C-alpha positions in Angstrom: 30.2 73.9 -60.6 30.7 75.9 -63.8 31.9 78.9 -61.8 34.3 76.8 -59.7 35.6 75.2 -62.9 36.2 78.6 -64.5 37.9 80.0 -61.4 40.2 77.0 -61.3 40.9 77.3 -64.9 41.8 81.0 -64.5 44.1 80.5 -61.6 45.7 77.6 -63.4 46.4 80.1 -66.2 49.0 81.8 -64.0 51.1 78.8 -64.5 50.0 78.5 -68.1 51.8 81.7 -69.0 55.0 79.8 -68.1 54.0 76.4 -69.4 50.9 76.9 -71.5 49.0 73.6 -71.2 45.9 75.2 -72.6 47.7 76.1 -75.8 47.5 72.6 -77.2 46.8 73.6 -80.8 47.5 76.6 -83.1 44.3 78.3 -84.0 43.7 80.3 -87.2 41.2 83.0 -88.0 40.2 84.6 -91.3 40.7 88.4 -91.4 37.6 90.3 -90.3 35.2 91.3 -93.1 33.2 94.5 -93.3 29.9 92.9 -92.5 28.9 90.4 -89.9 27.1 88.1 -92.3 30.2 87.8 -94.5 32.5 87.2 -91.6 30.4 84.5 -90.0 30.0 82.8 -93.4 33.8 82.7 -93.8 34.2 81.3 -90.3 31.7 78.6 -91.0 33.4 77.8 -94.2 36.9 77.4 -92.7 38.8 74.1 -92.3 37.2 72.8 -89.1 40.0 70.3 -88.5 42.4 73.2 -88.2 40.0 74.9 -85.8 39.8 71.6 -83.9 36.1 71.8 -83.7 35.0 68.6 -85.5 37.4 66.6 -83.5 35.5 67.4 -80.3 32.1 68.0 -81.9 31.9 71.6 -80.6 30.8 74.6 -82.6 33.1 77.5 -83.4 33.7 80.1 -80.6 31.7 83.2 -81.4 31.3 86.6 -79.6 30.6 86.3 -75.9 27.1 87.7 -76.4 26.1 86.8 -79.9 26.1 83.7 -82.1 26.1 86.0 -85.1 29.2 88.1 -84.3 32.9 87.2 -84.3 34.8 86.6 -81.1 37.3 89.4 -82.1 34.6 92.0 -81.2 34.8 91.0 -77.5 35.7 94.0 -75.3 35.4 94.2 -71.5 32.1 93.6 -69.9 29.4 93.7 -72.6 31.3 96.3 -74.7 32.5 96.0 -78.3 35.9 96.4 -80.0 36.4 96.4 -83.8 36.0 93.1 -85.5 39.6 93.5 -86.9 41.1 93.6 -83.4 43.9 91.0 -83.0 43.6 88.5 -80.2 46.4 87.3 -77.8 45.0 84.3 -75.9 44.9 80.6 -75.4 41.9 78.6 -76.6 40.6 75.1 -75.9 37.6 73.3 -77.3 35.7 70.7 -75.4 32.7 68.5 -76.2 30.1 71.2 -75.5 32.1 74.1 -74.0 34.7 76.4 -75.6 37.3 78.1 -73.3 39.6 81.1 -73.6 42.3 82.4 -71.3 44.2 85.7 -71.7 46.1 88.0 -69.4 49.3 89.9 -68.8 52.2 90.1 -66.2 54.6 93.1 -66.2 57.7 92.8 -64.1 59.0 96.4 -64.0 60.8 99.2 -62.3 59.2 102.6 -62.5 60.5 106.0 -61.5 58.0 108.9 -61.2 58.9 112.6 -61.4 62.6 111.5 -61.4 63.9 114.9 -62.5 62.3 116.7 -59.5 63.7 114.9 -56.5 62.0 115.7 -53.2 58.9 117.1 -55.0 55.4 115.7 -54.8 55.0 112.4 -56.6 58.7 111.6 -56.8 58.8 107.9 -56.1 60.2 104.7 -57.6 59.3 101.1 -57.1 59.6 97.6 -58.5 56.0 96.6 -59.3 54.0 93.8 -61.0 50.8 95.0 -62.7 48.9 91.9 -63.7 45.5 90.4 -64.6 44.1 87.1 -65.9 40.8 86.4 -67.5 39.1 83.1 -68.3 35.9 82.6 -70.3 33.7 79.6 -70.9 31.0 79.5 -73.6 28.5 77.0 -74.9 25.6 77.0 -77.3 22.2 76.3 -75.9 19.9 74.8 -78.5 20.0 76.4 -81.9 19.8 80.1 -80.9 20.9 80.3 -77.2 24.3 81.2 -75.9 25.6 80.9 -72.3 28.8 82.7 -71.3 30.7 82.6 -68.0 33.7 84.8 -67.1 36.1 85.1 -64.3 38.9 87.7 -63.9 41.6 87.8 -61.2 44.4 90.2 -60.3 47.3 89.7 -57.9 48.0 93.5 -57.7 47.3 93.6 -54.0 49.7 90.6 -53.4 52.6 92.1 -55.3 52.2 95.9 -55.0 50.5 96.2 -51.6 47.4 98.2 -50.7 48.7 101.5 -52.0 49.4 100.1 -55.5 52.2 101.5 -57.7 53.5 105.1 -58.2 51.8 107.0 -61.1 52.2 110.7 -61.3 48.9 112.7 -61.1 46.8 109.6 -60.7 43.9 109.8 -58.2 41.0 107.7 -57.0 40.1 105.2 -54.1 42.0 105.1 -50.8 44.4 103.2 -48.6 44.2 103.2 -44.7 41.5 105.9 -44.9 43.7 108.3 -46.9 43.0 109.1 -50.6 45.4 107.6 -53.1 47.2 110.5 -54.9 50.0 110.1 -57.4 49.4 106.3 -57.2 47.3 103.7 -59.1 45.2 101.6 -56.7 45.5 97.8 -56.9 42.6 95.9 -58.4 40.6 93.4 -56.4 41.7 89.7 -56.4 38.3 88.8 -57.9 37.7 91.4 -60.6 34.9 89.7 -62.4 32.5 86.8 -61.9 29.8 87.0 -64.4 27.2 85.0 -66.3 25.3 86.0 -69.4 22.6 84.5 -71.6 21.9 85.6 -75.2 18.9 84.6 -77.3 19.3 85.0 -81.0 16.0 86.1 -82.7 17.6 86.4 -86.1 21.1 87.0 -87.6 20.5 90.7 -86.9 18.7 90.6 -83.6 20.0 89.4 -80.2 18.7 89.8 -76.6 21.2 89.6 -73.8 21.0 89.6 -70.0 24.3 89.9 -68.1 24.9 89.7 -64.3 28.2 90.2 -62.5 29.4 90.1 -58.9 31.7 91.8 -59.6 31.1 92.8 -63.2 31.1 95.8 -65.5 28.0 98.0 -66.3 27.2 99.5 -69.7 29.3 102.7 -69.1 32.4 103.8 -70.9 34.7 102.2 -73.5 36.5 98.9 -73.3 38.6 99.1 -70.1 42.2 100.1 -70.6 43.8 96.8 -69.9 41.7 95.1 -72.5 42.2 97.6 -75.3 44.6 96.7 -78.0 45.6 100.3 -78.4 47.0 100.0 -74.8 48.3 96.4 -75.4 51.9 97.2 -74.5 51.4 100.0 -72.0 51.9 98.9 -68.3 50.2 102.1 -66.8 46.6 102.8 -66.1 45.2 105.9 -67.7 45.0 109.1 -65.7 41.4 109.6 -66.8 40.5 106.1 -65.5 37.9 107.5 -63.0 36.4 109.6 -65.7 36.1 106.9 -68.3 36.2 103.2 -67.4 36.6 102.8 -63.6 33.3 101.0 -63.3 34.9 97.9 -64.9 35.0 96.4 -61.4 31.6 96.8 -59.8 30.2 94.7 -57.0 26.8 94.1 -58.3 25.6 94.8 -61.8 22.8 93.6 -64.1 22.7 94.7 -67.8 20.1 94.1 -70.4 20.8 94.7 -74.1 19.4 94.4 -77.5 21.4 94.3 -80.7 20.0 95.2 -84.1 22.5 94.8 -86.9 25.4 97.1 -86.3 23.9 98.8 -83.2 23.4 97.7 -79.7 21.5 99.5 -76.9 22.1 98.6 -73.3 21.0 99.6 -69.8 22.4 98.7 -66.4 21.6 98.8 -62.7 24.7 98.6 -60.6 26.4 99.5 -57.3 27.8 103.1 -57.4 30.4 102.7 -54.6 33.8 101.8 -55.8 35.6 98.8 -54.3 36.7 99.2 -50.7 40.3 98.8 -49.4 39.9 95.1 -48.7 40.9 93.7 -52.1 40.1 90.1 -51.1 36.4 90.3 -50.1 33.1 90.9 -51.9 31.6 94.3 -51.3 28.0 94.8 -50.5 25.8 95.1 -53.6 23.6 98.1 -53.6 22.1 98.6 -57.1 21.6 102.3 -56.5 23.0 103.5 -59.8 22.1 103.2 -63.4 23.6 103.7 -66.9 22.8 103.3 -70.6 25.0 102.9 -73.6 24.7 102.9 -77.4 27.3 100.9 -79.4 27.8 101.1 -83.1 30.3 99.2 -85.3 29.9 100.7 -88.8 32.5 98.3 -90.2 35.1 95.7 -89.2 37.7 98.4 -88.4 35.6 100.7 -86.2 33.8 100.6 -82.9 32.0 103.6 -81.4 30.1 104.1 -78.2 28.4 106.9 -76.2 27.2 106.3 -72.6 25.9 108.0 -69.5 25.8 106.9 -65.9 24.3 108.2 -62.7 26.6 107.0 -59.9 25.5 107.1 -56.3 28.3 108.0 -53.8 31.2 106.5 -55.7 33.9 107.6 -53.2 33.8 106.8 -49.4 35.8 109.9 -48.7 32.8 112.0 -50.2 29.8 109.8 -49.3 27.3 112.6 -50.1 28.7 113.3 -53.5 27.0 111.7 -56.5 28.5 111.8 -60.0 26.9 112.0 -63.5 29.4 110.5 -65.9 29.2 110.9 -69.7 31.6 109.2 -72.1 32.2 108.8 -75.8 34.9 106.8 -77.6 36.1 105.7 -81.0 38.3 102.6 -81.5 40.0 101.6 -84.7 42.0 98.4 -85.5 43.5 97.3 -88.8 46.1 95.0 -90.2 49.4 96.3 -91.9 51.3 94.5 -94.6 53.5 91.7 -93.3 53.2 89.0 -90.7 51.9 90.0 -87.3 51.7 93.7 -88.2 48.8 95.7 -87.0 47.7 99.1 -85.6 45.1 99.9 -83.0 44.0 103.3 -81.8 41.5 104.8 -79.3 40.1 108.2 -78.6 38.0 108.7 -75.4 36.3 111.7 -73.8 34.9 111.5 -70.3 33.1 114.0 -68.1 32.4 113.8 -64.3 29.7 116.2 -63.2 29.2 116.3 -59.4 27.2 119.5 -59.4 28.0 122.9 -57.8 30.2 123.8 -60.7 32.3 120.7 -60.0 32.7 119.5 -63.6 35.9 117.9 -64.8 36.7 116.6 -68.3 39.3 114.1 -69.6 40.6 113.3 -73.1 42.6 110.3 -74.1 44.3 109.4 -77.4 46.4 106.3 -77.6 47.9 104.1 -80.4 49.8 100.8 -80.6 51.7 99.8 -83.7 52.9 96.2 -83.8 55.5 95.3 -86.3 56.0 91.6 -85.8 58.3 91.3 -82.7 58.5 95.1 -82.2 55.9 97.2 -80.5 55.8 101.0 -80.6 53.1 102.8 -78.7 52.1 106.2 -77.3 49.5 107.9 -75.2 48.3 111.5 -74.8 46.0 112.6 -71.9 44.5 115.8 -70.9 42.7 115.7 -67.5 41.1 118.4 -65.3 42.2 117.6 -61.8 40.6 119.3 -58.8 42.6 120.6 -55.9 40.8 117.8 -53.9 41.9 115.1 -56.4 45.5 116.4 -56.1 45.5 116.8 -52.3 46.3 120.5 -52.7 43.3 122.1 -50.9 45.4 125.2 -50.0 45.5 126.2 -53.7 41.7 126.4 -53.7 42.1 129.4 -51.4 43.9 131.2 -54.2 40.8 131.0 -56.3 41.5 128.1 -58.6 39.6 124.9 -58.0 41.0 122.7 -60.8 44.1 122.4 -62.9 44.6 120.9 -66.4 47.3 118.2 -66.5 48.7 117.0 -69.9 50.7 113.9 -70.3 52.5 112.3 -73.3 54.1 108.9 -73.1 56.0 106.9 -75.7 57.2 103.3 -75.3 59.0 100.6 -77.3 59.4 96.9 -76.7 60.5 93.8 -78.4 59.7 90.1 -78.1 62.9 88.4 -76.9 61.7 84.8 -76.4 58.7 82.5 -76.8 57.6 79.4 -75.0 55.0 77.6 -77.0 52.1 80.0 -77.3 53.5 82.4 -74.7 55.8 85.4 -75.4 58.3 87.3 -73.4 58.9 91.0 -74.2 61.4 93.6 -72.9 60.7 97.3 -73.2 60.8 100.8 -71.8 58.6 103.9 -71.6 59.1 107.6 -71.0 56.3 110.1 -69.9 56.4 113.9 -69.9 53.9 116.1 -68.1 52.9 119.7 -68.8 51.3 121.4 -65.8 50.0 124.7 -64.6 52.6 127.1 -63.1 50.7 127.0 -59.8 51.5 123.3 -59.5 55.3 123.8 -60.1 55.9 124.6 -56.4 54.6 121.2 -55.5 55.6 119.0 -58.5 58.5 120.9 -60.0 59.0 121.9 -63.7 58.1 119.5 -66.6 57.9 116.3 -64.5 59.3 113.2 -66.2 58.6 109.5 -65.4 60.1 106.4 -66.9 60.2 102.6 -66.6 61.8 99.5 -67.9 60.0 96.1 -67.9 59.7 92.5 -68.9 56.3 91.2 -69.9 54.7 87.8 -70.2 51.5 87.3 -72.2 49.8 84.8 -74.5 50.9 84.9 -78.1 48.9 86.1 -81.1 46.2 83.8 -82.3 47.4 83.5 -85.9 45.4 84.9 -88.8 
């Protein structure tokens, strides 16, 4: 019943971005403090009438997996973001349950490699990247916390089985063929998870998380949930080196938090989602990962992780991958109303053996100045000839090529409807590639897009 209620609530949120019934009250948060104990003390000392808690008799919403941490630390899966991370979401407080809904819809036209007509990856399309996530939370006794999540995406409905054009992107398949220079659509049901946390003290939590699908303890907060990528419609080129396991059909994670640290381990399904985006893939639990999280202060979140992934790609069923990642996230407020900055640096390594090792590096930043958003992303990814569909180049003695991409974007809020905002923006991307790739892709490929975006508004400080 709880899962059915949450799924209904999430789907209803698609209409809520147009007419936000869930946004019945404006919610206020105190700025994040440098220590967990100080922040929670401030939250408990706030005006509960403003938070709408005493009216319904519910306790304040906390972190998804800790009664001692602020909800602003929530990342994707069981990951952490900085406590100072701003939140764009709707909230509703019930008698025993607290609810949250957030998501994003981009209505955009994108043109890839537009300065090299007729070359590889040159494509344009109207596309609609989107996702919606709902969460329900309740306290169990004095020290227990139950959390239920659901995430849906209509990528397959709007963008088809081949997804949207994205130069030098690779991973997964459509009609038995690898997707190259395209971003695959996400599954309709991208997360259905339940978690229970037992607080042993203010410093110590024990958590068990299960998802079908869900996200194992591997990699940073997934790109669509990072505030450093808040305004960017595109997936990262290093997605399958860093955070591609955020949709995994079968995962169980156990974690222990001690103060500013958290150690987690997961057992999960190694195979990535199949081409049918509307079904539930077979759970296998043939892979595992572990991750160490550390938030030294309210402004920083660090993680290192390693995963052993069994047969992730159906096109290479005998190839296993060892994935190692490390990341640093920063968030902080700037002077003025609704002014903040959020940045992320990620390194990811896929090691498939036989000298088949490929690195990726990502650096991205979002600066929000009230209604204006300025953002950028730099990526450096080692793509194999197999990833790019250029096997013939391997015969020339070069098995992988570095690809560099720099993108910059600007948008502005042009309207608001209650607690929902409408933005208009544009983005330009420039690629630096090896000379051996120029015969296929042309010189200095350029990509661009313009878009409208609908998203919940900022939960006011």
